[in-house]
C-alpha positions in Angstrom: -120.8 42.8 44.8 -119.5 44.5 47.9 -118.8 42.4 51.0 -120.7 43.6 54.1 -118.8 44.1 57.3 -120.2 42.5 60.4 -120.0 44.3 63.7 -120.6 43.1 67.3 -123.1 44.9 69.4 -120.2 46.4 71.4 -118.6 47.7 68.3 -121.8 49.3 67.1 -122.3 50.9 70.6 -118.8 52.3 70.4 -119.1 53.6 66.9 -122.5 55.2 67.4 -122.4 56.4 71.1 -125.5 54.3 71.8 -125.3 52.1 74.8 -125.4 48.3 74.5 -128.5 48.3 76.7 -130.2 50.8 74.4 -129.4 48.6 71.4 -130.8 45.6 73.2 -133.9 47.5 74.0 -134.3 48.4 70.3 -134.0 44.7 69.6 -136.5 43.7 72.3 -139.2 46.1 71.0 -138.6 45.1 67.4 -137.3 48.5 66.3 -134.1 47.0 64.9 -133.6 43.3 65.1 -129.9 43.1 65.9 -129.1 39.6 64.6 -130.4 40.5 61.2 -129.6 44.1 60.8 -126.4 45.1 62.5 -124.9 46.6 59.4 -128.1 48.5 58.6 -128.3 49.7 62.2 -124.8 51.0 62.1 -125.5 52.9 58.9 -128.7 54.4 60.3 -127.2 55.5 63.6 -124.0 56.9 62.0 -126.2 59.1 59.8 -128.2 60.7 62.6 
Protein backbone atom coordinates (compact mmCIF):
# COMPACT_ATOMS: atom_id res chain seq x y z
CA UNK A 1 0.00 0.00 0.00
CA UNK A 2 1.39 3.35 -1.04
CA UNK A 3 1.65 6.12 1.56
CA UNK A 4 -0.25 9.29 0.62
CA UNK A 5 1.53 12.62 0.85
CA UNK A 6 -0.22 15.42 2.69
CA UNK A 7 0.10 18.97 1.44
CA UNK A 8 -0.77 22.29 3.01
CA UNK A 9 -3.15 24.62 1.21
CA UNK A 10 -0.19 26.88 0.43
CA UNK A 11 1.77 24.01 -1.09
CA UNK A 12 -1.19 23.04 -3.27
CA UNK A 13 -1.59 26.64 -4.37
CA UNK A 14 2.08 26.79 -5.34
CA UNK A 15 2.02 23.45 -7.14
CA UNK A 16 -1.12 24.19 -9.14
CA UNK A 17 -0.99 27.94 -9.72
CA UNK A 18 -4.40 28.31 -8.04
CA UNK A 19 -4.59 30.94 -5.33
CA UNK A 20 -5.20 30.04 -1.70
CA UNK A 21 -8.34 32.17 -1.81
CA UNK A 22 -9.66 30.17 -4.78
CA UNK A 23 -8.97 26.90 -2.96
CA UNK A 24 -10.82 28.26 0.07
CA UNK A 25 -13.72 29.27 -2.17
CA UNK A 26 -13.86 25.75 -3.62
CA UNK A 27 -13.99 24.44 -0.06
CA UNK A 28 -16.73 26.90 0.95
CA UNK A 29 -19.04 25.93 -1.91
CA UNK A 30 -18.39 22.24 -1.36
CA UNK A 31 -16.63 21.70 -4.69
CA UNK A 32 -13.60 20.16 -3.01
CA UNK A 33 -13.57 19.80 0.78
CA UNK A 34 -9.96 20.69 1.54
CA UNK A 35 -9.55 18.93 4.86
CA UNK A 36 -10.59 15.60 3.39
CA UNK A 37 -9.29 15.76 -0.15
CA UNK A 38 -6.04 17.73 -0.39
CA UNK A 39 -4.26 14.88 -2.13
CA UNK A 40 -7.17 14.35 -4.53
CA UNK A 41 -7.39 18.09 -5.24
CA UNK A 42 -3.69 18.21 -6.07
CA UNK A 43 -4.04 15.32 -8.50
CA UNK A 44 -7.09 16.88 -10.18
CA UNK A 45 -5.57 20.34 -10.54
CA UNK A 46 -2.19 19.05 -11.73
CA UNK A 47 -3.90 17.11 -14.55
CA UNK A 48 -5.81 20.11 -15.96
